C-alpha positions as CSV (number, residue, x, y, z in Angstrom):
1,X,30.2,19.5,-22.3
2,X,28.3,16.3,-22.1
3,X,28.1,16.7,-18.3
4,X,26.4,19.7,-18.2
5,X,23.7,19.0,-20.3
6,X,23.2,15.9,-19.3
7,X,23.1,17.6,-15.4
8,X,20.4,20.7,-17.2
9,X,17.7,17.7,-18.2
10,X,17.7,15.9,-14.8
11,X,17.3,19.3,-13.3
12,X,14.9,19.9,-15.7
13,X,13.4,16.4,-14.9
14,X,13.2,16.8,-11.2
15,X,11.6,20.3,-10.7
16,X,9.1,19.4,-13.3
17,X,8.1,16.0,-11.3
18,X,8.4,18.2,-7.7
19,X,6.0,20.1,-9.9
20,X,3.4,18.4,-10.5
21,X,3.6,16.0,-7.3
22,X,3.5,19.4,-4.9
23,X,0.0,20.6,-7.4
24,X,-1.3,17.1,-7.3
25,X,-0.8,16.1,-3.3
26,X,-2.2,20.5,-2.8
27,X,-5.3,19.1,-4.9
28,X,-5.8,15.6,-3.1
29,X,-5.7,17.2,-0.1
30,X,-7.7,20.1,-0.6
31,X,-11.0,18.1,-1.9
32,X,-10.6,16.2,1.3
33,X,-10.3,20.0,2.7
34,X,-8.0,19.4,5.0
35,X,-7.3,22.3,7.8
36,X,-3.7,23.2,6.2
37,X,-5.9,23.5,2.5
38,X,-8.5,25.5,3.7
39,X,-6.4,29.0,2.5
40,X,-5.5,27.7,-1.0
41,X,-8.1,29.8,-3.7
42,X,-9.7,26.5,-5.7
43,X,-8.9,28.4,-8.6
44,X,-5.2,29.1,-8.5
45,X,-4.5,25.9,-7.7
46,X,-6.6,24.0,-10.4
47,X,-5.0,25.9,-12.7
48,X,-1.8,25.5,-11.5
49,X,-2.3,21.1,-11.8
50,X,-3.7,21.4,-15.9
51,X,-0.2,23.5,-16.4
52,X,2.1,21.1,-14.7
53,X,0.3,18.0,-16.0
54,X,0.4,19.8,-19.4
55,X,4.8,20.2,-18.6
56,X,4.5,16.8,-18.0
57,X,2.4,15.4,-21.0
58,X,4.6,17.7,-23.3
59,X,7.9,17.1,-22.0
60,X,7.7,12.9,-22.4
61,X,5.0,13.6,-25.0
62,X,7.0,9.8,-26.2
63,X,5.1,8.2,-23.3
64,X,1.6,9.0,-23.6
65,X,1.5,8.2,-27.0
66,X,-1.2,5.2,-27.0
67,X,-3.9,5.2,-25.3
68,X,-5.4,1.4,-24.6
69,X,-8.8,0.0,-24.5
70,X,-9.6,0.0,-21.0
71,X,-7.3,3.0,-20.1
72,X,-9.9,4.5,-22.8
73,X,-13.4,2.9,-21.5
74,X,-11.3,3.5,-17.8
75,X,-11.5,7.5,-19.1
76,X,-14.9,6.7,-20.1
77,X,-16.3,6.6,-16.4
78,X,-14.6,8.4,-14.9
79,X,-15.6,11.5,-17.1
80,X,-20.1,9.9,-16.5
81,X,-18.8,9.5,-12.5
82,X,-17.3,13.5,-12.2
83,X,-20.3,14.8,-14.5
84,X,-23.0,13.3,-12.2
85,X,-21.9,14.3,-8.9
86,X,-21.4,17.6,-10.9
87,X,-25.1,17.8,-11.5
88,X,-26.5,15.7,-8.7
89,X,-24.3,16.2,-5.9
90,X,-22.3,19.3,-6.3
91,X,-22.6,22.9,-6.5
92,X,-23.7,24.4,-9.6
93,X,-21.3,26.9,-10.0
94,X,-18.3,28.4,-12.0
95,X,-15.6,27.0,-9.6
96,X,-17.7,23.4,-8.3
97,X,-17.2,22.8,-11.7
98,X,-13.5,24.1,-12.2
99,X,-12.6,21.6,-9.3
100,X,-14.0,18.9,-11.6
101,X,-12.6,19.6,-14.8
102,X,-9.2,19.6,-12.5
103,X,-9.7,17.0,-11.1
104,X,-10.9,15.2,-13.8
105,X,-8.2,16.4,-15.7
106,X,-5.8,14.8,-13.0
107,X,-8.0,11.3,-12.9
108,X,-7.3,11.2,-16.8
109,X,-3.2,12.2,-16.6
110,X,-2.5,9.4,-13.9
111,X,-4.3,7.3,-16.2
112,X,-2.3,7.6,-19.4
113,X,1.0,7.8,-16.9
114,X,3.0,4.8,-17.1
115,X,3.3,2.7,-13.7
116,X,6.6,3.4,-12.4
117,X,4.9,7.6,-12.4
118,X,2.1,6.1,-10.7
119,X,4.3,4.5,-8.2
120,X,6.2,7.6,-7.6
121,X,3.5,9.2,-7.1
122,X,1.4,6.6,-4.8
123,X,4.6,6.7,-2.9
124,X,4.5,10.5,-2.1
125,X,1.1,9.9,-1.0
126,X,2.0,7.2,1.5
127,X,4.8,9.5,3.3
128,X,3.4,12.4,3.4
129,X,-0.1,11.6,4.4
130,X,2.6,9.6,7.1
131,X,3.6,13.0,7.8
132,X,1.0,14.5,8.2
133,X,-0.4,11.7,10.6
134,X,2.0,12.1,12.4
135,X,2.2,16.1,13.0
136,X,-1.5,15.9,14.1
137,X,-1.2,12.7,16.7
138,X,1.7,14.4,18.4
139,X,-0.9,17.6,19.2
140,X,-3.5,14.8,19.8
141,X,-1.8,12.9,22.2
142,X,-1.3,16.1,24.2
143,X,-4.6,17.2,23.2
144,X,-5.7,13.7,25.6
145,X,-3.2,14.4,28.2
146,X,-5.6,17.9,28.9
147,X,-2.5,19.8,28.3
148,X,-3.6,23.6,27.6
149,X,-3.7,24.1,23.6
150,X,-4.6,27.4,21.5
151,X,-7.3,26.8,19.8
152,X,-10.0,28.8,18.5
153,X,-14.2,27.8,17.4
154,X,-15.1,27.4,13.2
155,X,-17.9,27.0,11.7
156,X,-16.6,25.2,8.8
157,X,-20.0,24.8,6.3
158,X,-24.1,24.8,7.3
159,X,-22.9,20.9,8.2
160,X,-19.2,20.5,9.6
161,X,-18.6,22.4,13.3
162,X,-15.1,22.5,14.7
163,X,-12.6,23.4,17.8
164,X,-9.6,24.0,15.5
165,X,-5.7,23.2,17.0
166,X,-4.0,23.9,14.7
167,X,-2.3,20.2,14.2
168,X,-5.5,18.3,14.4
169,X,-9.3,19.4,14.6
170,X,-11.9,18.6,16.6
171,X,-15.2,17.8,15.3
172,X,-18.7,20.1,17.3
173,X,-21.1,17.9,15.2
174,X,-20.9,14.7,16.8
175,X,-22.2,14.6,20.4
176,X,-23.4,11.3,20.5
177,X,-20.1,10.0,21.0
178,X,-19.0,11.1,24.4
179,X,-15.4,9.3,23.5
180,X,-13.4,12.0,21.6
181,X,-11.9,10.6,18.0
182,X,-8.8,11.4,16.7
183,X,-9.7,12.9,13.1
184,X,-6.5,14.8,12.4
185,X,-6.6,17.6,10.0
186,X,-9.6,16.5,8.4
187,X,-13.1,17.7,8.8
188,X,-14.0,14.3,10.5
189,X,-12.9,10.7,12.1
190,X,-14.3,8.8,9.2
191,X,-12.1,10.6,6.4
192,X,-9.7,9.7,8.3
193,X,-9.8,6.8,8.3
194,X,-10.8,5.8,5.5
195,X,-7.3,7.0,4.5
196,X,-5.1,5.3,6.6
197,X,-7.1,2.5,5.9
198,X,-6.4,1.7,2.3
199,X,-3.3,3.6,2.1
200,X,-2.7,0.7,4.5
201,X,-3.8,-1.9,2.4
202,X,-1.9,-0.8,-0.3
203,X,1.3,-0.9,1.6
204,X,0.8,-5.1,2.8
205,X,0.1,-3.8,6.2
206,X,4.3,-4.2,7.3
207,X,4.1,-2.9,10.6
208,X,7.8,-3.1,10.8
209,X,8.0,1.0,9.0
210,X,7.5,3.7,11.2
211,X,4.7,4.9,8.3
212,X,2.5,2.3,8.8
213,X,2.9,2.0,12.6
214,X,1.6,6.1,12.2
215,X,-1.2,5.0,9.7
216,X,-2.7,2.5,12.2
217,X,-2.1,4.7,15.5
218,X,-4.1,7.0,12.9
219,X,-6.7,4.1,12.4
220,X,-7.5,2.9,16.0
221,X,-7.7,6.7,17.3
222,X,-10.3,6.7,14.8
223,X,-12.0,4.7,16.5
224,X,-14.2,3.7,12.6
225,X,-16.6,1.5,12.6
226,X,-16.0,1.4,8.8
227,X,-12.4,0.6,9.0
228,X,-13.0,-2.0,12.0
229,X,-15.5,-4.6,9.8
230,X,-12.4,-3.7,6.7
231,X,-9.4,-5.3,8.8
232,X,-11.8,-8.3,9.6
233,X,-12.8,-8.8,5.8
234,X,-9.8,-7.6,3.4
235,X,-6.5,-8.8,2.3
236,X,-3.6,-8.4,1.3
237,X,-3.2,-5.8,-2.0
238,X,0.3,-5.3,-3.8
239,X,1.2,-1.9,-4.2
240,X,0.9,-2.0,-8.2
241,X,-2.4,-3.4,-7.3
242,X,-3.7,-0.5,-6.7
243,X,-1.8,2.8,-8.2
244,X,-5.0,4.9,-8.0
245,X,-7.2,3.7,-5.5
246,X,-5.7,6.8,-2.2
247,X,-5.7,9.3,-4.9
248,X,-9.7,7.9,-6.8
249,X,-10.4,7.9,-2.7
250,X,-9.1,11.1,-1.5
251,X,-10.4,12.8,-4.6
252,X,-13.8,12.3,-4.0
253,X,-15.6,15.6,-1.8
254,X,-16.9,15.3,1.5
């Protein structure tokens, strides 16, 4: 009787965490408009994410009872940041408002969460990004070797146009550089390079791990000037010192 109830509790915890992480990752990747998220309705994902966060908070309500002064100040900063972005940068629409409320809610949830939960989510952010970049790199190498790959043209919006190769995108808006730049499933090479750079930085540049080598290859093929500058000036940082940085960076639209 005891073992079955304990097993049920473990399964419930695992299901809640899996549901939460799935929603958070999809929201993060959709905010950067990765190719595989183009068909996901923002409204549906926002509702799912809010529900998952509320379920976690209610299930572990004892962990969210006390909020420090620094966390309250951070929450105010997040609120001001997304209010400014919605009013001055984002599109003034109901869908845009829902998106900003959703991302601000996620940021608040993560700020108030325990360090252990933040680190678990961060590890999955790094792992999922490594897998996505690895898949895209496979297609990119075939592309550079001039293998015939199925593709179609997409006028993504008024600013971006792409040749969509399913495993990766080729940005058509920058005709100045003749050398092909790797963007993976991101809208442009700078988005991928920045994301990979920050995640590699948080991991301490440990190239003994295959996943970090994948991130480094993504950075090299992106030919990002920002990343080259960052590498020359950055120092190693521990995982625990930047638990939210890739999430916050990736949650910023564009």
